[in-house]
N, C-alpha and C positions, 0 to 999 in steps of 0.2 A: 397413853397414860400409864400403861403397865411398866414401861422402862423407867419412868420417873418413880413409880412405887418401889421398884427393885433398888434404885439408888437410895431412896428414903430408908428402906429397910437396912441396907448396907451401912449407911451413916449412923443409924440408930442401933446398929449391932443386933438387929432383930433377924433371927435365923429361921423365919417361916419358910416352909416349902410352898412353892407357887405352882398352880395347875390350871388348866383349862378343862371344862367339863362339857361333854356333848353326848347325847343318846343317839341311837340308830335312827330315831324318828326326828332328828334335828332339833331337839330341845337343847339349849345351851346356856352356860353361864360363862361370862367373860374371864373372870379370875376367881380362883379359890386359893385362900391362904390357909395353910395348916400350920398352926403354931401351938406347940405343946399339946397336940391331940385335939385342939378345938378348931373347927372349920368356920371360916368367914367367907361368904360368897359375895362377889361384887359384880354388878351389871352396870355397864356404862351407857348412859343415854344423855346426849347433850340437851335435848328438850326436856325440861323438868315437868312438863305437863303430860308427857307420854306415860301411859300406865304400864307398869312392869310389875311382875310378881314372880316369886320363886316357882320354878317348875315343880309340879306335884310329885313327880318321880324322885326328884332330888330331896324334897321335904320329907318324903316317906323313908328314903334310904338314910338320910342324915338328919334326924329330927331335932337334934340339939344345936344345929348350925345357925349362924346369923346370916341374914340376907340384907344387902345394902345396895341401893341404887345411887350411883354417883352421876351427878349432872353439873351443869355450869354454876349452880348455886352452892354446891357443897364440895367441889373438888379440891379446894385448897386445904381443908382439914385432912382430907384423904392423903394428900402429898406431904403434909408437915408432921 
């Protein structure tokens, strides 16, 4: 899904910087978009019932960031 998001950003002329985030104790976030100094975190889970939350260390370090879970119910808006 990340390559499709890269294409979407290019077509929309959105020049967000993209990152992957992981700690030494293996907490991770699949995609971080940094656009104009605002961070949006995206975690990809195909099963919409699977519980997912922002890692505490990320939330404490970046308190003004957004956290979004992308699943099969909401991936089209993420890509459009």
